[in-house]
PQR file with spaces between the fields and no chain letter, atoms N, CA, C, O and H, PARSE charges and radii, in Angstrom:
ATOM       1  N    MET     1     100.996  132.294  119.539 -0.4000 1.5000
ATOM       2  CA   MET     1     101.020  130.948  120.110 -0.0000 2.0000
ATOM       3  C    MET     1      99.826  130.236  119.459  0.5500 1.7000
ATOM       4  O    MET     1     100.019  129.326  118.652 -0.5500 1.4000
ATOM       5  N    PHE     2      98.417  130.699  119.849 -0.4000 1.5000
ATOM       6  CA   PHE     2      97.151  130.149  119.479 -0.0000 2.0000
ATOM       7  C    PHE     2      97.247  129.951  117.838  0.5500 1.7000
ATOM       8  O    PHE     2      96.897  128.893  117.315 -0.5500 1.4000
ATOM       9  H    PHE     2      98.260  131.438  120.504  0.4000 1.0000
ATOM      10  N    ASN     3      97.602  130.732  117.307 -0.4000 1.5000
ATOM      11  CA   ASN     3      97.727  130.672  115.628 -0.0000 2.0000
ATOM      12  C    ASN     3      98.370  129.393  115.370  0.5500 1.7000
ATOM      13  O    ASN     3      97.984  128.570  114.540 -0.5500 1.4000
ATOM      14  H    ASN     3      97.887  131.592  117.731  0.4000 1.0000
ATOM      15  N    LYS     4      99.522  129.264  116.249 -0.4000 1.5000
ATOM      16  CA   LYS     4     100.163  128.170  115.594 -0.0000 2.0000
ATOM      17  C    LYS     4      99.680  126.606  116.118  0.5500 1.7000
ATOM      18  O    LYS     4      99.901  125.645  115.381 -0.5500 1.4000
ATOM      19  H    LYS     4      99.836  129.932  116.924  0.4000 1.0000
ATOM      20  N    ASN     5      99.189  126.473  117.085 -0.4000 1.5000
ATOM      21  CA   ASN     5      98.024  125.456  117.535 -0.0000 2.0000
ATOM      22  C    ASN     5      97.226  125.495  116.431  0.5500 1.7000
ATOM      23  O    ASN     5      97.412  124.582  115.627 -0.5500 1.4000
ATOM      24  H    ASN     5      99.010  127.254  117.684  0.4000 1.0000
ATOM      25  N    THR     6      96.411  126.279  116.177 -0.4000 1.5000
ATOM      26  CA   THR     6      95.396  126.475  114.901 -0.0000 2.0000
ATOM      27  C    THR     6      96.047  125.685  113.904  0.5500 1.7000
ATOM      28  O    THR     6      95.653  124.532  113.732 -0.5500 1.4000
ATOM      29  H    THR     6      96.259  127.021  116.830  0.4000 1.0000
ATOM      30  N    ASN     7      97.006  126.151  113.210 -0.4000 1.5000
ATOM      31  CA   ASN     7      97.817  125.968  112.065 -0.0000 2.0000
ATOM      32  C    ASN     7      98.093  124.379  112.032  0.5500 1.7000
ATOM      33  O    ASN     7      97.679  123.688  111.101 -0.5500 1.4000
ATOM      34  H    ASN     7      97.326  127.088  113.350  0.4000 1.0000
ATOM      35  N    ASN     8      98.810  123.859  113.095 -0.4000 1.5000
ATOM      36  CA   ASN     8      99.120  122.368  113.233 -0.0000 2.0000
ATOM      37  C    ASN     8      97.529  121.625  113.283  0.5500 1.7000
ATOM      38  O    ASN     8      97.287  120.720  112.485 -0.5500 1.4000
ATOM      39  H    ASN     8      99.147  124.421  113.851  0.4000 1.0000
ATOM      40  N    LYS     9      96.903  121.897  113.874 -0.4000 1.5000
ATOM      41  CA   LYS     9      95.302  121.513  113.879 -0.0000 2.0000
ATOM      42  C    LYS     9      94.761  121.249  112.590  0.5500 1.7000
ATOM      43  O    LYS     9      94.332  120.136  112.285 -0.5500 1.4000
ATOM      44  H    LYS     9      97.099  122.633  114.522  0.4000 1.0000
ATOM      45  N    ASN    10      94.766  122.486  111.615 -0.4000 1.5000
ATOM      46  CA   ASN    10      94.411  122.597  110.214 -0.0000 2.0000
ATOM      47  C    ASN    10      95.194  121.593  109.645  0.5500 1.7000
ATOM      48  O    ASN    10      94.587  120.744  108.991 -0.5500 1.4000
ATOM      49  H    ASN    10      95.115  123.389  111.863  0.4000 1.0000
ATOM      50  N    SER    11      96.467  121.492  109.751 -0.4000 1.5000
ATOM      51  CA   SER    11      97.479  120.857  108.888 -0.0000 2.0000
ATOM      52  C    SER    11      97.121  119.258  109.137  0.5500 1.7000
ATOM      53  O    SER    11      97.125  118.493  108.173 -0.5500 1.4000
ATOM      54  H    SER    11      96.960  122.181  110.282  0.4000 1.0000
ATOM      55  N    LEU    12      96.850  118.845  110.300 -0.4000 1.5000
ATOM      56  CA   LEU    12      96.370  117.308  110.869 -0.0000 2.0000
ATOM      57  C    LEU    12      95.068  116.965  110.057  0.5500 1.7000
ATOM      58  O    LEU    12      94.823  115.885  109.518 -0.5500 1.4000
ATOM      59  H    LEU    12      96.846  119.467  111.083  0.4000 1.0000
ATOM      60  N    ASN    13      94.325  118.029  110.071 -0.4000 1.5000
ATOM      61  CA   ASN    13      92.645  117.830  109.510 -0.0000 2.0000
ATOM      62  C    ASN    13      92.968  117.618  108.036  0.5500 1.7000
ATOM      63  O    ASN    13      92.396  116.695  107.456 -0.5500 1.4000
ATOM      64  H    ASN    13      94.524  118.906  110.508  0.4000 1.0000
ATOM      65  N    ASN    14      93.916  118.462  107.312 -0.4000 1.5000
ATOM      66  CA   ASN    14      94.085  118.512  105.897 -0.0000 2.0000
ATOM      67  C    ASN    14      94.751  117.097  105.802  0.5500 1.7000
ATOM      68  O    ASN    14      94.104  116.351  105.068 -0.5500 1.4000
ATOM      69  H    ASN    14      94.381  119.212  107.783  0.4000 1.0000
ATOM      70  N    THR    15      95.587  116.672  106.208 -0.4000 1.5000
ATOM      71  CA   THR    15      95.964  115.276  106.062 -0.0000 2.0000
ATOM      72  C    THR    15      95.249  113.997  106.297  0.5500 1.7000
ATOM      73  O    THR    15      95.266  112.957  105.639 -0.5500 1.4000
ATOM      74  H    THR    15      96.114  117.279  106.805  0.4000 1.0000
ATOM      75  N    ILE    16      94.598  114.319  107.417 -0.4000 1.5000
ATOM      76  CA   ILE    16      93.545  113.054  107.380 -0.0000 2.0000
ATOM      77  C    ILE    16      92.419  113.004  106.180  0.5500 1.7000
ATOM      78  O    ILE    16      91.985  111.993  105.627 -0.5500 1.4000
ATOM      79  H    ILE    16      94.584  115.163  107.952  0.4000 1.0000
ATOM      80  N    VAL    17      92.102  114.246  105.956 -0.4000 1.5000
ATOM      81  CA   VAL    17      90.890  113.895  104.980 -0.0000 2.0000
ATOM      82  C    VAL    17      91.416  113.883  103.660  0.5500 1.7000
ATOM      83  O    VAL    17      90.675  113.457  102.775 -0.5500 1.4000
ATOM      84  H    VAL    17      92.455  115.067  106.405  0.4000 1.0000
ATOM      85  N    ASN    18      92.762  114.340  103.310 -0.4000 1.5000
ATOM      86  CA   ASN    18      93.509  113.689  102.144 -0.0000 2.0000
ATOM      87  C    ASN    18      93.506  112.286  102.254  0.5500 1.7000
ATOM      88  O    ASN    18      93.010  111.620  101.345 -0.5500 1.4000
ATOM      89  H    ASN    18      93.364  114.686  104.029  0.4000 1.0000
ATOM      90  N    ILE    19      93.941  111.806  103.140 -0.4000 1.5000
ATOM      91  CA   ILE    19      94.259  109.959  103.229 -0.0000 2.0000
ATOM      92  C    ILE    19      92.914  109.438  103.255  0.5500 1.7000
ATOM      93  O    ILE    19      92.704  108.270  102.929 -0.5500 1.4000
ATOM      94  H    ILE    19      94.344  112.347  103.878  0.4000 1.0000
ATOM      95  N    VAL    20      91.843  110.333  103.673 -0.4000 1.5000
ATOM      96  CA   VAL    20      90.639  109.434  103.780 -0.0000 2.0000
ATOM      97  C    VAL    20      89.922  109.511  102.299  0.5500 1.7000
ATOM      98  O    VAL    20      89.190  108.588  101.940 -0.5500 1.4000
ATOM      99  H    VAL    20      92.014  111.282  103.937  0.4000 1.0000
ATOM     100  N    ILE    21      90.145  110.559  101.524 -0.4000 1.5000
ATOM     101  CA   ILE    21      89.801  110.913   99.963 -0.0000 2.0000
ATOM     102  C    ILE    21      90.467  109.919   99.317  0.5500 1.7000
ATOM     103  O    ILE    21      89.835  109.371   98.414 -0.5500 1.4000
ATOM     104  H    ILE    21      90.739  111.308  101.816  0.4000 1.0000
ATOM     105  N    PHE    22      91.847  109.444   99.588 -0.4000 1.5000
ATOM     106  CA   PHE    22      92.573  108.591   98.917 -0.0000 2.0000
ATOM     107  C    PHE    22      92.365  107.262   98.961  0.5500 1.7000
ATOM     108  O    PHE    22      92.561  106.441   98.065 -0.5500 1.4000
ATOM     109  H    PHE    22      92.361  109.890  100.321  0.4000 1.0000
ATOM     110  N    ILE    23      91.805  107.031  100.457 -0.4000 1.5000
ATOM     111  CA   ILE    23      91.218  105.580  100.678 -0.0000 2.0000
ATOM     112  C    ILE    23      89.682  105.494   99.726  0.5500 1.7000
ATOM     113  O    ILE    23      89.573  104.640   98.847 -0.5500 1.4000
ATOM     114  H    ILE    23      91.646  107.698  101.184  0.4000 1.0000
ATOM     115  N    LEU    24      88.927  106.150   99.928 -0.4000 1.5000
ATOM     116  CA   LEU    24      87.675  106.280   99.252 -0.0000 2.0000
ATOM     117  C    LEU    24      87.662  106.073   97.616  0.5500 1.7000
ATOM     118  O    LEU    24      86.835  105.388   97.013 -0.5500 1.4000
ATOM     119  H    LEU    24      89.015  106.844  100.642  0.4000 1.0000
ATOM     120  N    TRP    25      88.868  106.885   96.962 -0.4000 1.5000
ATOM     121  CA   TRP    25      89.122  106.526   95.676 -0.0000 2.0000
ATOM     122  C    TRP    25      89.675  105.363   95.237  0.5500 1.7000
ATOM     123  O    TRP    25      89.602  104.929   94.088 -0.5500 1.4000
ATOM     124  H    TRP    25      89.539  107.441   97.452  0.4000 1.0000
ATOM     125  N    ILE    26      90.372  104.733   96.404 -0.4000 1.5000
ATOM     126  CA   ILE    26      90.748  103.182   96.087 -0.0000 2.0000
ATOM     127  C    ILE    26      89.517  102.216   96.249  0.5500 1.7000
ATOM     128  O    ILE    26      89.309  101.276   95.483 -0.5500 1.4000
ATOM     129  H    ILE    26      90.431  105.085   97.338  0.4000 1.0000
ATOM     130  N    VAL    27      88.830  102.497   97.176 -0.4000 1.5000
ATOM     131  CA   VAL    27      87.410  101.829   97.529 -0.0000 2.0000
ATOM     132  C    VAL    27      86.509  101.758   96.246  0.5500 1.7000
ATOM     133  O    VAL    27      85.909  100.792   95.775 -0.5500 1.4000
ATOM     134  H    VAL    27      88.999  103.261   97.799  0.4000 1.0000
ATOM     135  N    LEU    28      86.594  103.189   95.771 -0.4000 1.5000
ATOM     136  CA   LEU    28      85.444  103.236   94.422 -0.0000 2.0000
ATOM     137  C    LEU    28      85.948  102.472   93.592  0.5500 1.7000
ATOM     138  O    LEU    28      85.159  101.624   93.175 -0.5500 1.4000
ATOM     139  H    LEU    28      87.081  103.974   96.154  0.4000 1.0000
ATOM     140  N    VAL    29      87.275  102.423   93.052 -0.4000 1.5000
ATOM     141  CA   VAL    29      87.890  101.306   91.891 -0.0000 2.0000
ATOM     142  C    VAL    29      87.710  100.099   92.057  0.5500 1.7000
ATOM     143  O    VAL    29      87.395   99.377   91.111 -0.5500 1.4000
ATOM     144  H    VAL    29      87.916  103.112   93.391  0.4000 1.0000
ATOM     145  N    CYS    30      87.888   99.599   93.398 -0.4000 1.5000
ATOM     146  CA   CYS    30      87.484   98.135   93.671 -0.0000 2.0000
ATOM     147  C    CYS    30      86.010   97.975   93.635  0.5500 1.7000
ATOM     148  O    CYS    30      85.648   96.908   93.141 -0.5500 1.4000
ATOM     149  H    CYS    30      88.145  100.185   94.166  0.4000 1.0000
ATOM     150  N    THR    31      84.996   98.835   94.069 -0.4000 1.5000
ATOM     151  CA   THR    31      83.843   98.554   93.817 -0.0000 2.0000
ATOM     152  C    THR    31      83.544   98.728   92.489  0.5500 1.7000
ATOM     153  O    THR    31      82.658   97.922   92.203 -0.5500 1.4000
ATOM     154  H    THR    31      85.290   99.703   94.471  0.4000 1.0000
ATOM     155  N    ILE    32      83.818   99.312   91.657 -0.4000 1.5000
ATOM     156  CA   ILE    32      83.468   99.253   90.236 -0.0000 2.0000
ATOM     157  C    ILE    32      83.700   97.990   89.517  0.5500 1.7000
ATOM     158  O    ILE    32      82.913   97.312   88.856 -0.5500 1.4000
ATOM     159  H    ILE    32      84.537   99.966   91.890  0.4000 1.0000
ATOM     160  N    ILE    33      85.266   97.771   89.857 -0.4000 1.5000
ATOM     161  CA   ILE    33      85.725   96.328   89.230 -0.0000 2.0000
ATOM     162  C    ILE    33      85.019   95.046   89.685  0.5500 1.7000
ATOM     163  O    ILE    33      84.630   94.039   89.093 -0.5500 1.4000
ATOM     164  H    ILE    33      85.905   98.321   90.394  0.4000 1.0000
ATOM     165  N    SER    34      84.999   95.490   91.052 -0.4000 1.5000
ATOM     166  CA   SER    34      84.143   93.830   91.605 -0.0000 2.0000
ATOM     167  C    SER    34      82.929   93.777   91.337  0.5500 1.7000
ATOM     168  O    SER    34      82.487   92.636   91.203 -0.5500 1.4000
ATOM     169  H    SER    34      85.315   96.308   91.533  0.4000 1.0000
ATOM     170  N    SER    35      81.965   94.913   91.161 -0.4000 1.5000
ATOM     171  CA   SER    35      80.602   95.185   90.478 -0.0000 2.0000
ATOM     172  C    SER    35      80.743   94.585   89.260  0.5500 1.7000
ATOM     173  O    SER    35      79.929   93.703   88.987 -0.5500 1.4000
ATOM     174  H    SER    35      82.323   95.841   91.270  0.4000 1.0000
ATOM     175  N    ILE    36      81.653   94.880   88.407 -0.4000 1.5000
ATOM     176  CA   ILE    36      81.504   94.348   87.109 -0.0000 2.0000
ATOM     177  C    ILE    36      81.823   93.029   86.734  0.5500 1.7000
ATOM     178  O    ILE    36      81.218   92.401   85.865 -0.5500 1.4000
ATOM     179  H    ILE    36      82.315   95.596   88.629  0.4000 1.0000
ATOM     180  N    ILE    37      82.765   92.617   87.385 -0.4000 1.5000
ATOM     181  CA   ILE    37      83.015   91.036   87.591 -0.0000 2.0000
ATOM     182  C    ILE    37      81.844   90.318   88.141  0.5500 1.7000
ATOM     183  O    ILE    37      81.375   89.365   87.518 -0.5500 1.4000
ATOM     184  H    ILE    37      83.256   93.127   88.091  0.4000 1.0000
ATOM     185  N    ILE    38      81.386   90.674   89.167 -0.4000 1.5000
ATOM     186  CA   ILE    38      80.181   89.718   89.912 -0.0000 2.0000
ATOM     187  C    ILE    38      79.195   90.068   88.630  0.5500 1.7000
ATOM     188  O    ILE    38      78.580   89.063   88.271 -0.5500 1.4000
ATOM     189  H    ILE    38      81.767   91.448   89.673  0.4000 1.0000
ATOM     190  N    TRP    39      78.957   91.007   88.015 -0.4000 1.5000
ATOM     191  CA   TRP    39      77.648   91.024   86.852 -0.0000 2.0000
ATOM     192  C    TRP    39      77.725   90.249   86.036  0.5500 1.7000
ATOM     193  O    TRP    39      76.794   89.536   85.663 -0.5500 1.4000
ATOM     194  H    TRP    39      79.456   91.823   88.307  0.4000 1.0000
ATOM     195  N    GLU    40      79.288   90.237   85.437 -0.4000 1.5000
ATOM     196  CA   GLU    40      79.656   89.141   84.237 -0.0000 2.0000
ATOM     197  C    GLU    40      79.158   87.786   84.711  0.5500 1.7000
ATOM     198  O    GLU    40      78.413   87.060   84.054 -0.5500 1.4000
ATOM     199  H    GLU    40      80.045   90.816   85.740  0.4000 1.0000
ATOM     200  N    LYS    41      79.677   87.500   86.000 -0.4000 1.5000
ATOM     201  CA   LYS    41      79.430   86.168   86.422 -0.0000 2.0000
ATOM     202  C    LYS    41      78.104   85.703   86.452  0.5500 1.7000
ATOM     203  O    LYS    41      77.678   84.677   85.921 -0.5500 1.4000
ATOM     204  H    LYS    41      80.282   88.091   86.534  0.4000 1.0000
ATOM     205  N    THR    42      77.431   86.603   87.167 -0.4000 1.5000
ATOM     206  CA   THR    42      75.833   86.370   87.568 -0.0000 2.0000
ATOM     207  C    THR    42      75.033   86.566   86.923  0.5500 1.7000
ATOM     208  O    THR    42      73.904   86.097   87.071 -0.5500 1.4000
ATOM     209  H    THR    42      77.777   87.436   87.598  0.4000 1.0000
ATOM     210  N    SER    43      75.540   87.639   85.631 -0.4000 1.5000
ATOM     211  CA   SER    43      74.318   88.432   84.569 -0.0000 2.0000
ATOM     212  C    SER    43      72.955   88.818   85.664  0.5500 1.7000
ATOM     213  O    SER    43      71.818   88.598   85.248 -0.5500 1.4000
ATOM     214  H    SER    43      76.457   88.020   85.510  0.4000 1.0000
ATOM     215  N    ASN    44      73.097   89.231   86.660 -0.4000 1.5000
ATOM     216  CA   ASN    44      71.950   89.549   87.718 -0.0000 2.0000
ATOM     217  C    ASN    44      71.794   90.991   87.655  0.5500 1.7000
ATOM     218  O    ASN    44      72.863   91.599   87.602 -0.5500 1.4000
ATOM     219  H    ASN    44      74.021   89.410   86.998  0.4000 1.0000
ATOM     220  N    LEU    45      70.804   91.649   87.647 -0.4000 1.5000
ATOM     221  CA   LEU    45      70.447   92.836   87.545 -0.0000 2.0000
ATOM     222  C    LEU    45      70.892   93.641   89.250  0.5500 1.7000
ATOM     223  O    LEU    45      71.421   94.730   89.469 -0.5500 1.4000
ATOM     224  H    LEU    45      69.936   91.155   87.690  0.4000 1.0000
ATOM     225  N    VAL    46      70.631   93.058   89.774 -0.4000 1.5000
ATOM     226  CA   VAL    46      70.742   93.612   91.377 -0.0000 2.0000
ATOM     227  C    VAL    46      72.043   93.739   91.600  0.5500 1.7000
ATOM     228  O    VAL    46      72.379   94.524   92.487 -0.5500 1.4000
ATOM     229  H    VAL    46      70.201   92.173   89.595  0.4000 1.0000
ATOM     230  N    CYS    47      73.077   93.002   90.854 -0.4000 1.5000
ATOM     231  CA   CYS    47      74.637   93.361   91.199 -0.0000 2.0000
ATOM     232  C    CYS    47      74.739   94.807   90.667  0.5500 1.7000
ATOM     233  O    CYS    47      75.148   95.702   91.407 -0.5500 1.4000
ATOM     234  H    CYS    47      72.804   92.364   90.134  0.4000 1.0000
ATOM     235  N    VAL    48      74.384   95.035   89.434 -0.4000 1.5000
ATOM     236  CA   VAL    48      74.513   96.204   88.732 -0.0000 2.0000
ATOM     237  C    VAL    48      73.927   97.369   89.428  0.5500 1.7000
ATOM     238  O    VAL    48      74.511   98.441   89.271 -0.5500 1.4000
ATOM     239  H    VAL    48      74.052   94.308   88.833  0.4000 1.0000
ATOM     240  N    ILE    49      72.626   97.332   90.345 -0.4000 1.5000
ATOM     241  CA   ILE    49      72.223   98.333   90.946 -0.0000 2.0000
ATOM     242  C    ILE    49      72.896   98.531   92.312  0.5500 1.7000
ATOM     243  O    ILE    49      73.018   99.698   92.686 -0.5500 1.4000
ATOM     244  H    ILE    49      72.152   96.461   90.473  0.4000 1.0000
ATOM     245  N    SER    50      73.286   97.684   92.997 -0.4000 1.5000
ATOM     246  CA   SER    50      74.153   97.625   94.137 -0.0000 2.0000
ATOM     247  C    SER    50      75.518   98.250   93.733  0.5500 1.7000
ATOM     248  O    SER    50      76.130   98.907   94.575 -0.5500 1.4000
ATOM     249  H    SER    50      73.186   96.736   92.693  0.4000 1.0000
ATOM     250  N    GLY    51      75.910   98.115   92.763 -0.4000 1.5000
ATOM     251  CA   GLY    51      77.376   98.534   92.285 -0.0000 2.0000
ATOM     252  C    GLY    51      77.264  100.063   92.168  0.5500 1.7000
ATOM     253  O    GLY    51      78.048  100.797   92.770 -0.5500 1.4000
ATOM     254  H    GLY    51      75.413   97.581   92.079  0.4000 1.0000
ATOM     255  N    VAL    52      76.096  100.621   91.241 -0.4000 1.5000
ATOM     256  CA   VAL    52      75.641  101.995   91.231 -0.0000 2.0000
ATOM     257  C    VAL    52      75.625  102.650   92.264  0.5500 1.7000
ATOM     258  O    VAL    52      76.340  103.600   92.585 -0.5500 1.4000
ATOM     259  H    VAL    52      75.458  100.025   90.752  0.4000 1.0000
ATOM     260  N    ILE    53      74.623  102.044   92.934 -0.4000 1.5000
ATOM     261  CA   ILE    53      74.196  102.930   94.429 -0.0000 2.0000
ATOM     262  C    ILE    53      75.468  102.924   95.247  0.5500 1.7000
ATOM     263  O    ILE    53      75.776  103.964   95.828 -0.5500 1.4000
ATOM     264  H    ILE    53      74.042  101.273   92.674  0.4000 1.0000
ATOM     265  N    GLY    54      76.170  101.948   95.341 -0.4000 1.5000
ATOM     266  CA   GLY    54      77.692  102.175   95.933 -0.0000 2.0000
ATOM     267  C    GLY    54      78.413  103.052   95.654  0.5500 1.7000
ATOM     268  O    GLY    54      78.932  103.745   96.529 -0.5500 1.4000
ATOM     269  H    GLY    54      75.920  101.102   94.869  0.4000 1.0000
ATOM     270  N    THR    55      78.629  103.244   94.341 -0.4000 1.5000
ATOM     271  CA   THR    55      79.748  104.005   93.502 -0.0000 2.0000
ATOM     272  C    THR    55      79.033  105.496   93.864  0.5500 1.7000
ATOM     273  O    THR    55      79.649  106.497   94.230 -0.5500 1.4000
ATOM     274  H    THR    55      78.207  102.682   93.630  0.4000 1.0000
ATOM     275  N    LEU    56      77.719  105.394   93.685 -0.4000 1.5000
ATOM     276  CA   LEU    56      77.303  106.829   93.937 -0.0000 2.0000
ATOM     277  C    LEU    56      77.255  107.301   95.396  0.5500 1.7000
ATOM     278  O    LEU    56      77.337  108.499   95.668 -0.5500 1.4000
ATOM     279  H    LEU    56      77.219  104.581   93.387  0.4000 1.0000
ATOM     280  N    GLY    57      77.149  106.555   96.132 -0.4000 1.5000
ATOM     281  CA   GLY    57      77.512  106.773   97.760 -0.0000 2.0000
ATOM     282  C    GLY    57      78.844  107.151   98.048  0.5500 1.7000
ATOM     283  O    GLY    57      79.019  108.020   98.903 -0.5500 1.4000
ATOM     284  H    GLY    57      77.082  105.582   95.911  0.4000 1.0000
ATOM     285  N    ILE    58      79.825  106.632   97.466 -0.4000 1.5000
ATOM     286  CA   ILE    58      81.247  107.025   97.653 -0.0000 2.0000
ATOM     287  C    ILE    58      81.596  108.342   96.659  0.5500 1.7000
ATOM     288  O    ILE    58      82.439  109.154   97.042 -0.5500 1.4000
ATOM     289  H    ILE    58      79.683  105.926   96.772  0.4000 1.0000
ATOM     290  N    LEU    59      81.061  108.481   95.651 -0.4000 1.5000
ATOM     291  CA   LEU    59      81.501  109.984   94.946 -0.0000 2.0000
ATOM     292  C    LEU    59      80.701  111.070   95.501  0.5500 1.7000
ATOM     293  O    LEU    59      81.043  112.228   95.258 -0.5500 1.4000
ATOM     294  H    LEU    59      80.376  107.822   95.340  0.4000 1.0000
ATOM     295  N    LEU    60      79.564  110.805   96.297 -0.4000 1.5000
ATOM     296  CA   LEU    60      78.957  111.669   97.334 -0.0000 2.0000
ATOM     297  C    LEU    60      79.858  111.973   98.633  0.5500 1.7000
ATOM     298  O    LEU    60      79.774  113.054   99.217 -0.5500 1.4000
ATOM     299  H    LEU    60      79.286  109.865   96.495  0.4000 1.0000
ATOM     300  N    ASN    61      80.520  111.187   98.948 -0.4000 1.5000
ATOM     301  CA   ASN    61      81.279  111.271  100.239 -0.0000 2.0000
ATOM     302  C    ASN    61      82.511  111.918  100.050  0.5500 1.7000
ATOM     303  O    ASN    61      83.008  112.764  100.794 -0.5500 1.4000
ATOM     304  H    ASN    61      80.588  110.309   98.473  0.4000 1.0000
ATOM     305  N    ILE    62      83.100  111.336   98.709 -0.4000 1.5000
ATOM     306  CA   ILE    62      84.316  112.506   98.381 -0.0000 2.0000
ATOM     307  C    ILE    62      83.983  114.100   97.954  0.5500 1.7000
ATOM     308  O    ILE    62      84.741  115.066   98.034 -0.5500 1.4000
ATOM     309  H    ILE    62      82.697  110.649   98.105  0.4000 1.0000
ATOM     310  N    TYR    63      82.911  114.061   97.584 -0.4000 1.5000
ATOM     311  CA   TYR    63      82.314  115.520   97.075 -0.0000 2.0000
ATOM     312  C    TYR    63      82.419  116.301   98.415  0.5500 1.7000
ATOM     313  O    TYR    63      83.122  117.296   98.591 -0.5500 1.4000
ATOM     314  H    TYR    63      82.295  113.276   97.519  0.4000 1.0000
ATOM     315  N    LEU    64      81.569  115.668   99.386 -0.4000 1.5000
ATOM     316  CA   LEU    64      81.154  116.348  100.721 -0.0000 2.0000
ATOM     317  C    LEU    64      82.734  116.476  101.607  0.5500 1.7000
ATOM     318  O    LEU    64      82.855  117.395  102.417 -0.5500 1.4000
ATOM     319  H    LEU    64      80.997  114.860   99.242  0.4000 1.0000
ATOM     320  N    LEU    65      83.709  115.650  101.416 -0.4000 1.5000
ATOM     321  CA   LEU    65      84.771  115.698  102.203 -0.0000 2.0000
ATOM     322  C    LEU    65      85.786  116.986  101.355  0.5500 1.7000
ATOM     323  O    LEU    65      86.367  117.803  102.069 -0.5500 1.4000
ATOM     324  H    LEU    65      83.610  114.904  100.758  0.4000 1.0000
ATOM     325  N    LEU    66      85.919  117.069   99.905 -0.4000 1.5000
ATOM     326  CA   LEU    66      86.261  118.157   99.304 -0.0000 2.0000
ATOM     327  C    LEU    66      85.509  119.584   99.674  0.5500 1.7000
ATOM     328  O    LEU    66      86.063  120.655   99.923 -0.5500 1.4000
ATOM     329  H    LEU    66      85.446  116.406   99.325  0.4000 1.0000
ATOM     330  N    LYS    67      84.504  119.380   99.649 -0.4000 1.5000
ATOM     331  CA   LYS    67      83.545  120.690   99.916 -0.0000 2.0000
ATOM     332  C    LYS    67      84.150  121.241  101.115  0.5500 1.7000
ATOM     333  O    LYS    67      84.835  122.263  101.086 -0.5500 1.4000
ATOM     334  H    LYS    67      84.055  118.510   99.447  0.4000 1.0000
ATOM     335  N    GLU    68      83.858  120.445  102.379 -0.4000 1.5000
ATOM     336  CA   GLU    68      84.265  120.682  103.292 -0.0000 2.0000
ATOM     337  C    GLU    68      85.795  121.147  103.734  0.5500 1.7000
ATOM     338  O    GLU    68      86.090  121.923  104.643 -0.5500 1.4000
ATOM     339  H    GLU    68      83.302  119.614  102.402  0.4000 1.0000
ATOM     340  N    LYS    69      86.629  120.490  102.881 -0.4000 1.5000
ATOM     341  CA   LYS    69      88.283  120.866  103.208 -0.0000 2.0000
ATOM     342  C    LYS    69      88.415  122.244  102.583  0.5500 1.7000
ATOM     343  O    LYS    69      89.265  123.022  103.015 -0.5500 1.4000
ATOM     344  H    LYS    69      86.389  119.860  102.142  0.4000 1.0000
ATOM     345  N    SER    70      87.503  122.616  101.456 -0.4000 1.5000
ATOM     346  CA   SER    70      87.859  123.819  100.697 -0.0000 2.0000
ATOM     347  C    SER    70      86.957  124.906  101.527  0.5500 1.7000
ATOM     348  O    SER    70      87.148  126.105  101.323 -0.5500 1.4000
ATOM     349  H    SER    70      86.813  121.983  101.105  0.4000 1.0000
ATOM     350  N    ARG    71      86.124  124.533  102.322 -0.4000 1.5000
ATOM     351  CA   ARG    71      85.558  125.801  103.322 -0.0000 2.0000
ATOM     352  C    ARG    71      86.325  126.035  104.585  0.5500 1.7000
ATOM     353  O    ARG    71      86.266  127.107  105.186 -0.5500 1.4000
ATOM     354  H    ARG    71      85.969  123.559  102.487  0.4000 1.0000
ATOM     355  N    LYS    72      87.051  125.011  104.981 -0.4000 1.5000
ATOM     356  CA   LYS    72      87.872  125.258  106.080 -0.0000 2.0000
ATOM     357  C    LYS    72      89.095  126.152  105.704  0.5500 1.7000
ATOM     358  O    LYS    72      89.537  127.022  106.454 -0.5500 1.4000
ATOM     359  H    LYS    72      87.099  124.139  104.493  0.4000 1.0000
ATOM     360  N    ASN    73      89.683  125.809  104.271 -0.4000 1.5000
ATOM     361  CA   ASN    73      90.950  126.706  103.829 -0.0000 2.0000
ATOM     362  C    ASN    73      90.468  127.791  103.830  0.5500 1.7000
ATOM     363  O    ASN    73      91.365  128.631  103.897 -0.5500 1.4000
ATOM     364  H    ASN    73      89.324  125.102  103.661  0.4000 1.0000
ATOM     365  N    GLU    74      89.199  128.356  103.778 -0.4000 1.5000
ATOM     366  CA   GLU    74      88.898  129.844  103.538 -0.0000 2.0000
ATOM     367  C    GLU    74      89.028  130.857  104.560  0.5500 1.7000
ATOM     368  O    GLU    74      88.770  132.032  104.301 -0.5500 1.4000
ATOM     369  H    GLU    74      88.471  127.673  103.723  0.4000 1.0000
């Protein structure tokens, strides 16, 4: 009975992680597109730097979530 509860909890955790990763991919695409649009309109290097930093932060979060998810599946 305990294993069934653990499996349900793991399934819920995997579902939540998958949803968060999907949302982060959407935010990543929106960040890249908006950074390019703002850079084209303003020709400001600060917009490029902030876009790159934001993109790298999102990619780091996706990597860490995937690493944690694979560790829990073992």
